[in-house]
MIBA-928567 format. One record per residue: residue number from 1; residue in three letters; x, y, z of N, C-alpha, C, O, CB in turn. Coordinates in steps of 0.1 Angstrom, whole numbers. Glycine has a CB too. Example, Ala and Ser with C-alpha at 12.3 -4.5 7.8 and 13.67 -1.06 7.14 Angstrom:
BEGIN
+-----+------+-------+-------+-------+-------+-------+-------+-------+-------+-------+-------+-------+-------+-------+-------+-------+
! seq ! type !   n.x !   n.y !   n.z !  ca.x !  ca.y !  ca.z !   c.x !   c.y !   c.z !   o.x !   o.y !   o.z !  cb.x !  cb.y !  cb.z !
+-----+------+-------+-------+-------+-------+-------+-------+-------+-------+-------+-------+-------+-------+-------+-------+-------+
!   1 !  ALA !   132 !   -57 !    78 !   123 !   -45 !    78 !   132 !   -33 !    78 !   142 !   -33 !    85 !   113 !   -45 !    90 !
!   2 !  SER !   128 !   -22 !    71 !   137 !   -11 !    71 !   129 !     0 !    79 !   134 !    11 !    80 !   141 !    -6 !    57 !
+-----+------+-------+-------+-------+-------+-------+-------+-------+-------+-------+-------+-------+-------+-------+-------+-------+
//
This chain:
BEGIN
+-----+------+-------+-------+-------+-------+-------+-------+-------+-------+-------+-------+-------+-------+-------+-------+-------+
! seq ! type !   n.x !   n.y !   n.z !  ca.x !  ca.y !  ca.z !   c.x !   c.y !   c.z !   o.x !   o.y !   o.z !  cb.x !  cb.y !  cb.z !
+-----+------+-------+-------+-------+-------+-------+-------+-------+-------+-------+-------+-------+-------+-------+-------+-------+
!   1 !  MET !   714 !  1119 !   802 !   727 !  1118 !   809 !   735 !  1108 !   802 !   731 !  1097 !   798 !   725 !  1115 !   824 !
!   2 !  ASN !   748 !  1111 !   801 !   757 !  1103 !   794 !   762 !  1092 !   803 !   768 !  1095 !   814 !   769 !  1111 !   788 !
!   3 !  PRO !   760 !  1079 !   800 !   764 !  1068 !   809 !   779 !  1068 !   811 !   784 !  1065 !   823 !   761 !  1054 !   803 !
!   4 !  PHE !   787 !  1072 !   801 !   802 !  1072 !   803 !   806 !  1083 !   814 !   814 !  1080 !   822 !   809 !  1075 !   790 !
!   5 !  LYS !   799 !  1094 !   813 !   802 !  1105 !   823 !   798 !  1101 !   837 !   805 !  1103 !   846 !   795 !  1118 !   819 !
!   6 !  GLY !   787 !  1094 !   838 !   783 !  1088 !   851 !   793 !  1079 !   856 !   796 !  1079 !   868 !   769 !  1082 !   850 !
!   7 !  LYS !   798 !  1070 !   848 !   808 !  1060 !   852 !   821 !  1067 !   856 !   827 !  1064 !   867 !   812 !  1051 !   840 !
!   8 !  GLN !   825 !  1078 !   849 !   837 !  1085 !   853 !   835 !  1092 !   866 !   844 !  1092 !   875 !   840 !  1096 !   842 !
!   9 !  PHE !   824 !  1097 !   869 !   821 !  1104 !   882 !   821 !  1094 !   893 !   827 !  1097 !   903 !   807 !  1110 !   881 !
!  10 !  GLN !   816 !  1082 !   890 !   816 !  1071 !   901 !   831 !  1067 !   904 !   834 !  1065 !   915 !   808 !  1059 !   896 !
!  11 !  GLN !   839 !  1067 !   894 !   853 !  1063 !   896 !   860 !  1074 !   904 !   868 !  1071 !   913 !   860 !  1061 !   882 !
!  12 !  ASP !   857 !  1087 !   901 !   863 !  1098 !   909 !   859 !  1097 !   923 !   867 !  1099 !   932 !   859 !  1111 !   903 !
!  13 !  VAL !   846 !  1094 !   926 !   842 !  1092 !   940 !   849 !  1081 !   947 !   853 !  1083 !   959 !   826 !  1090 !   940 !
!  14 !  ILE !   851 !  1070 !   940 !   859 !  1059 !   946 !   873 !  1063 !   950 !   878 !  1060 !   960 !   859 !  1047 !   937 !
!  15 !  ILE !   879 !  1070 !   940 !   893 !  1075 !   943 !   894 !  1084 !   955 !   903 !  1083 !   963 !   899 !  1082 !   930 !
!  16 !  VAL !   884 !  1093 !   956 !   884 !  1103 !   967 !   882 !  1095 !   980 !   888 !  1098 !   990 !   873 !  1113 !   965 !
!  17 !  ALA !   872 !  1085 !   980 !   869 !  1078 !   992 !   881 !  1070 !   996 !   884 !  1069 !  1008 !   858 !  1068 !   989 !
!  18 !  VAL !   889 !  1064 !   987 !   901 !  1056 !   991 !   911 !  1066 !   996 !   918 !  1062 !  1006 !   907 !  1049 !   978 !
!  19 !  GLY !   913 !  1078 !   991 !   922 !  1087 !   996 !   919 !  1091 !  1010 !   928 !  1092 !  1018 !   922 !  1100 !   987 !
!  20 !  TYR !   906 !  1094 !  1013 !   902 !  1097 !  1027 !   905 !  1085 !  1036 !   910 !  1087 !  1047 !   888 !  1101 !  1027 !
!  21 !  TYR !   902 !  1073 !  1031 !   904 !  1061 !  1040 !   918 !  1060 !  1043 !   922 !  1057 !  1055 !   899 !  1049 !  1032 !
!  22 !  LEU !   927 !  1061 !  1034 !   942 !  1060 !  1036 !   947 !  1071 !  1045 !   955 !  1069 !  1054 !   950 !  1060 !  1023 !
!  23 !  ARG !   941 !  1083 !  1044 !   946 !  1094 !  1052 !   942 !  1093 !  1067 !   950 !  1096 !  1076 !   940 !  1107 !  1047 !
!  24 !  TYR !   930 !  1087 !  1069 !   926 !  1086 !  1083 !   928 !  1073 !  1090 !   922 !  1070 !  1100 !   911 !  1089 !  1083 !
!  25 !  ASN !   936 !  1064 !  1084 !   939 !  1051 !  1090 !   954 !  1049 !  1091 !   959 !  1039 !  1097 !   934 !  1040 !  1081 !
+-----+------+-------+-------+-------+-------+-------+-------+-------+-------+-------+-------+-------+-------+-------+-------+-------+
//
């Protein structure tokens, strides 16, 4: 597994989580 790709995936998850947090607060 490519470490860079894993890092990018983690960043996308954080962005989605923040988007949900802002939407429901």
